SEMI-473609 format. One line per 4 residues: number of its first residue (from 1); for each residue y, x, z of C-alpha. Coordinates in steps of 0.02 Angstrom, whole numbers, m for minus. Example, Ala and Ser with C-alpha at 12.3 -4.5 7.8 and 13.67 -1.06 7.14 Angstrom:
2
1> m225 615 390 ~ m53 684 357 .
END
This chain:
435
1> 1844 m1592 m545 ~ 1661 m1544 m550 ~ 1688 m1447 m711 ~ 1833 m1351 m633 .
5> 1725 m1304 m482 ~ 1589 m1238 m597 ~ 1718 m1141 m696 ~ 1786 m1057 m538 .
9> 1609 m1017 m479 ~ 1565 m945 m649 ~ 1721 m835 m642 ~ 1670 m765 m473 .
13> 1492 m735 m529 ~ 1545 m650 m689 ~ 1639 m522 m585 ~ 1478 m478 m494 .
17> 1376 m470 m655 ~ 1503 m350 m728 ~ 1446 m223 m597 ~ 1263 m241 m647 .
21> 1160 m90 m699 ~ 1064 m109 m862 ~ 879 m65 m851 ~ 731 m73 m970 .
25> 567 m159 m926 ~ 469 4 m915 ~ 600 83 m802 ~ 602 m73 m692 .
29> 412 m64 m674 ~ 418 119 m623 ~ 556 83 m498 ~ 461 m63 m421 .
33> 300 38 m404 ~ 396 180 m321 ~ 496 76 m196 ~ 385 m71 m152 .
37> 354 m69 37 ~ 183 m151 29 ~ 120 m17 m91 ~ 189 119 22 .
41> 95 46 170 ~ m68 39 71 ~ m44 219 16 ~ m31 269 199 .
45> m193 178 232 ~ m279 290 106 ~ m234 440 213 ~ m297 343 364 .
49> m463 315 274 ~ m477 502 240 ~ m470 534 426 ~ m606 405 456 .
53> m718 500 335 ~ m686 662 431 ~ m725 572 593 ~ m894 517 523 .
57> m930 694 462 ~ m895 762 637 ~ m1063 694 694 ~ m1148 833 592 .
61> m1068 966 701 ~ m1125 1020 876 ~ m1033 948 1025 ~ m977 1057 1171 .
65> m895 1019 1336 ~ m840 1116 1488 ~ m877 1059 1663 ~ m843 1123 1837 .
69> m820 1079 2018 ~ m746 1165 2169 ~ m775 1112 2349 ~ m693 1185 2503 .
73> m780 1150 2668 ~ m675 1188 2821 ~ m819 1185 2946 ~ m1008 1170 2939 .
77> m1128 1136 3079 ~ m1240 1270 3147 ~ m1404 1292 3056 ~ m1552 1303 3174 .
81> m1720 1364 3112 ~ m1866 1302 3215 ~ m2011 1405 3152 ~ m2187 1410 3227 .
85> m2168 1593 3271 ~ m2176 1681 3437 ~ m2004 1747 3404 ~ m1860 1626 3413 .
89> m1724 1636 3279 ~ m1544 1624 3330 ~ m1439 1487 3249 ~ m1331 1532 3097 .
93> m1149 1489 3103 ~ m1082 1465 2926 ~ m901 1423 2961 ~ m790 1388 2810 .
97> m865 1395 2636 ~ m812 1386 2453 ~ m932 1303 2330 ~ m901 1333 2143 .
101> m999 1264 1994 ~ m938 1300 1817 ~ m1037 1272 1656 ~ m1028 1241 1471 .
105> m1148 1120 1389 ~ m1185 1077 1210 ~ m1285 952 1109 ~ m1335 948 927 .
109> m1416 803 840 ~ m1557 879 739 ~ m1632 724 661 ~ m1575 542 656 .
113> m1665 475 501 ~ m1506 449 398 ~ m1393 366 527 ~ m1254 494 508 .
117> m1267 493 319 ~ m1244 305 320 ~ m1092 319 432 ~ m1011 443 311 .
121> m1056 333 162 ~ m981 180 249 ~ m819 275 280 ~ m811 327 96 .
125> m840 148 40 ~ m703 92 160 ~ m584 211 71 ~ m640 143 m97 .
129> m600 m33 m38 ~ m426 25 12 ~ m403 100 m162 ~ m455 m66 m241 .
133> m333 m160 m129 ~ m195 m39 m181 ~ m237 m68 m364 ~ m236 m257 m339 .
137> m69 m250 m249 ~ 5 m139 m387 ~ m51 m264 m518 ~ 31 m405 m422 .
141> 194 m307 m409 ~ 195 m274 m597 ~ 153 m457 m632 ~ 295 m520 m522 .
145> 414 m390 m595 ~ 379 m441 m775 ~ 402 m624 m729 ~ 568 m587 m645 .
149> 624 m475 m790 ~ 580 m606 m921 ~ 667 m742 m821 ~ 823 m635 m802 .
153> 819 m602 m989 ~ 801 m788 m1026 ~ 945 m834 m912 ~ 1056 m697 m984 .
157> 1023 m753 m1163 ~ 1049 m933 m1111 ~ 1221 m887 m1043 ~ 1263 m803 m1209 .
161> 1202 m956 m1303 ~ 1305 m1075 m1196 ~ 1456 m963 m1218 ~ 1433 m965 m1407 .
165> 1425 m1154 m1417 ~ 1571 m1172 m1299 ~ 1675 m1067 m1419 ~ 1614 m1172 m1567 .
169> 1657 m1330 m1471 ~ 1831 m1267 m1428 ~ 1864 m1221 m1609 ~ 1810 m1395 m1662 .
173> 1922 m1470 m1528 ~ 2070 m1374 m1600 ~ 2026 m1439 m1773 ~ 2013 m1618 m1707 .
177> 2184 m1603 m1623 ~ 2258 m1539 m1786 ~ 2179 m1684 m1882 ~ 2246 m1806 m1751 .
181> 2421 m1733 m1767 ~ 2410 m1761 m1954 ~ 2351 m1940 m1925 ~ 2180 m1911 m2003 .
185> 2074 m1951 m1848 ~ 2094 m2062 m1697 ~ 2128 m2011 m1518 ~ 1950 m2068 m1479 .
189> 1883 m1927 m1589 ~ 1989 m1801 m1495 ~ 1928 m1866 m1327 ~ 1745 m1858 m1384 .
193> 1770 m1678 m1441 ~ 1855 m1632 m1277 ~ 1716 m1715 m1177 ~ 1583 m1615 m1269 .
197> 1681 m1456 m1237 ~ 1683 m1498 m1050 ~ 1496 m1526 m1054 ~ 1473 m1352 m1126 .
201> 1587 m1280 m991 ~ 1480 m1363 m857 ~ 1318 m1301 m936 ~ 1390 m1125 m948 .
205> 1439 m1125 m764 ~ 1266 m1183 m713 ~ 1184 m1056 m829 ~ 1284 m916 m746 .
209> 1225 m971 m575 ~ 1044 m968 m637 ~ 1076 m797 m712 ~ 1144 m731 m547 .
213> 992 m794 m453 ~ 875 m715 m582 ~ 965 m547 m571 ~ 955 m551 m381 .
217> 767 m582 m389 ~ 743 m440 m515 ~ 846 m320 m409 ~ 751 m365 m251 .
221> 579 m339 m330 ~ 637 m170 m395 ~ 688 m122 m219 ~ 870 m99 m267 .
225> 1033 m136 m177 ~ 1081 m316 m215 ~ 1265 m265 m208 ~ 1232 m175 m373 .
229> 1128 m294 m477 ~ 1003 m242 m610 ~ 1011 m331 m776 ~ 883 m323 m917 .
233> 922 m208 m1062 ~ 790 m288 m1173 ~ 803 m457 m1258 ~ 664 m586 m1260 .
237> 619 m539 m1438 ~ 602 m356 m1384 ~ 487 m390 m1237 ~ 307 m346 m1278 .
241> 151 m362 m1173 ~ 24 m219 m1182 ~ m144 m274 m1249 ~ m312 m184 m1246 .
245> m355 m110 m1414 ~ m524 m30 m1382 ~ m592 m115 m1225 ~ m680 m283 m1237 .
249> m627 m428 m1127 ~ m797 m431 m1040 ~ m775 m249 m989 ~ m602 m286 m922 .
253> m663 m437 m824 ~ m802 m332 m747 ~ m669 m211 m683 ~ m558 m343 m602 .
257> m509 m289 m425 ~ m589 m446 m352 ~ m755 m407 m438 ~ m749 m223 m391 .
261> m710 m267 m210 ~ m859 m385 m200 ~ m976 m256 m276 ~ m911 m128 m153 .
265> m944 m251 m12 ~ m1121 m265 m78 ~ m1141 m76 m68 ~ m1071 m77 108 .
269> m1193 m213 159 ~ m1338 m110 95 ~ m1286 31 213 ~ m1305 m74 369 .
273> m1361 35 514 ~ m1468 m106 586 ~ m1622 m43 495 ~ m1608 124 585 .
277> m1600 55 762 ~ m1788 76 788 ~ m1795 252 716 ~ m1817 402 832 .
281> m1684 535 859 ~ m1707 717 907 ~ m1567 808 997 ~ m1554 990 1054 .
285> m1472 1010 1226 ~ m1416 1168 1315 ~ m1310 1217 1463 ~ m1255 1379 1544 .
289> m1143 1422 1690 ~ m1114 1503 1858 ~ m1120 1434 2034 ~ m1144 1490 2213 .
293> m1235 1411 2358 ~ m1243 1425 2545 ~ m1386 1545 2560 ~ m1428 1684 2546 .
297> m1266 1753 2473 ~ m1134 1618 2480 ~ m999 1723 2396 ~ m1102 1777 2245 .
301> m1100 1678 2083 ~ m1270 1656 2003 ~ m1297 1634 1816 ~ m1402 1483 1768 .
305> m1446 1407 1599 ~ m1556 1273 1528 ~ m1608 1221 1353 ~ m1724 1094 1274 .
309> m1752 950 1156 ~ m1724 766 1186 ~ m1824 634 1094 ~ m1769 452 1093 .
313> m1880 322 1012 ~ m1827 139 1030 ~ m1983 33 1017 ~ m1924 m148 1024 .
317> m1750 m228 1015 ~ m1798 m410 1028 ~ m1801 m436 839 ~ m1616 m393 816 .
321> m1647 m267 677 ~ m1758 m385 578 ~ m1634 m529 583 ~ m1487 m415 547 .
325> m1573 m350 391 ~ m1603 m528 333 ~ m1420 m569 366 ~ m1364 m423 257 .
329> m1480 m478 116 ~ m1403 m652 121 ~ m1230 m573 118 ~ m1276 m477 m39 .
333> m1334 m638 m123 ~ m1170 m724 m77 ~ m1070 m578 m145 ~ m1164 m590 m310 .
337> m1133 m778 m317 ~ m947 m747 m292 ~ m947 m616 m430 ~ m1032 m736 m551 .
341> m909 m874 m505 ~ m756 m763 m530 ~ m819 m701 m699 ~ m859 m877 m757 .
345> m689 m945 m703 ~ m599 m798 m782 ~ m688 m820 m949 ~ m642 m1005 m949 .
349> m463 m965 m901 ~ m448 m834 m1040 ~ m511 m959 m1168 ~ m383 m1089 m1109 .
353> m242 m963 m1115 ~ m289 m915 m1292 ~ m280 m1096 m1345 ~ m111 m1113 m1259 .
357> m49 m960 m1353 ~ m101 m1038 m1517 ~ m10 m1199 m1473 ~ 149 m1107 m1420 .
361> 144 m998 m1575 ~ 129 m1150 m1689 ~ 270 m1237 m1599 ~ 378 m1080 m1607 .
365> 357 m1065 m1795 ~ 404 m1247 m1820 ~ 554 m1226 m1704 ~ 614 m1079 m1807 .
369> 605 m1186 m1965 ~ 699 m1326 m1877 ~ 830 m1202 m1818 ~ 859 m1138 m1995 .
373> 881 m1317 m2057 ~ 995 m1363 m1911 ~ 1107 m1212 m1943 ~ 1124 m1259 m2124 .
377> 1161 m1440 m2075 ~ 1297 m1383 m1954 ~ 1380 m1280 m2091 ~ 1379 m1430 m2205 .
381> 1442 m1543 m2064 ~ 1586 m1425 m2028 ~ 1642 m1426 m2211 ~ 1612 m1612 m2230 .
385> 1712 m1653 m2073 ~ 1857 m1550 m2136 ~ 1849 m1645 m2300 ~ 1838 m1811 m2212 .
389> 1664 m1850 m2279 ~ 1584 m1875 m2107 ~ 1644 m1939 m1941 ~ 1679 m1837 m1787 .
393> 1526 m1915 m1705 ~ 1415 m1852 m1847 ~ 1480 m1676 m1825 ~ 1457 m1680 m1635 .
397> 1278 m1742 m1659 ~ 1242 m1595 m1774 ~ 1317 m1474 m1648 ~ 1215 m1544 m1504 .
401> 1057 m1543 m1609 ~ 1068 m1360 m1658 ~ 1114 m1311 m1479 ~ 960 m1404 m1416 .
405> 846 m1325 m1546 ~ 911 m1149 m1512 ~ 887 m1174 m1326 ~ 710 m1232 m1362 .
409> 682 m1077 m1468 ~ 727 m967 m1320 ~ 611 m1068 m1209 ~ 469 m1048 m1335 .
413> 490 m859 m1333 ~ 490 m861 m1144 ~ 335 m973 m1138 ~ 241 m856 m1254 .
417> 284 m706 m1144 ~ 230 m800 m988 ~ 66 m851 m1071 ~ 31 m673 m1124 .
421> 73 m614 m949 ~ m49 m739 m872 ~ m183 m677 m991 ~ m141 m498 m945 .
425> m160 m541 m761 ~ m323 m634 m788 ~ m395 m482 m877 ~ m320 m363 m747 .
429> m256 m255 m888 ~ m113 m154 m814 ~ m105 20 m891 ~ 72 33 m820 .
433> m6 85 m653 ~ m65 251 m722 ~ 76 280 m847 .
END
């Protein structure tokens, strides 16, 4: 019953896979880089960083503002002038009055001992950090894409392998039934052959489910519509991992995004504005405008203007600047310690991965030799069984053995690709970003 359920499920899944679109690894990488939402968001942040740089540069330009006030007085008291003169002055009745004051003022920072330059430099470094984050995110997308592509390739080839051995098993089952009809083998042999055929059917159904899941993951990473799946056009043997040909590993490790980000943080720490808090600033100020008053000509606007320099010199801030500078120096030391740690761990990891590659390569060569021997043994077993020289159990053992070795051969190829991919990630060698 379980085998029938798997067979039905496999039939349904095969209908979906038939609609899949074939895609190469390079095309899948380009599609993922173009449609990944996280990368799009980081690209928008680059434009945001450009605006922050322009904001910092705005401090080099003069600042102007308009000001004005209007006051309407409906009634004013009489103004009496009591002067020590023999002649008395009559009181002045002002009545209603309009008071207007309009002006334009401007300031320009002439000298700030590098404060504005540091602000611009900090904004530029902030943009550089965003670029590094975008590079790191792009590398992660490519890494995940290659993993998904290789897994989809492995599952697809595993389905083909299971299908092949199911067909071999069914052919042997037909031969066993023919031998049983001729009285050459027992019913037990037929049942054993039929059981093995059912095992292959079950494995094929499960392999198709795994294939479907792998294709869904690949399609999702590429940003495609999961109603139209993407399937790999390359086989495991065709998948190659780009390796550096002219750049040394130490140079690659020094350019890892994590290392570059920490060094950029060091540069940002060196631009701390705390050291400039106790530096003087010189600002030019000016203002010009028109206004009227009560006397002597309340309806006449008078031009007035003012200009000058403003000097600000903070003398003491309670030791804040001194302690802030020490804090930034400690930060720079910590950043350097983190850089040294990352480089040391990466070198160790690269050495381990190289040893793993040697182990997988040796195992893969031996597996290929075993596979050649197993194929020859199966051919002999097939002829020998037909001639009655071996039992049905001997033939089934040979069939299972070669199927196991061939499955292991696929897994060895996949393991080598995964190991190379891990080494590629550790070295942060992803020329696909710029291709």
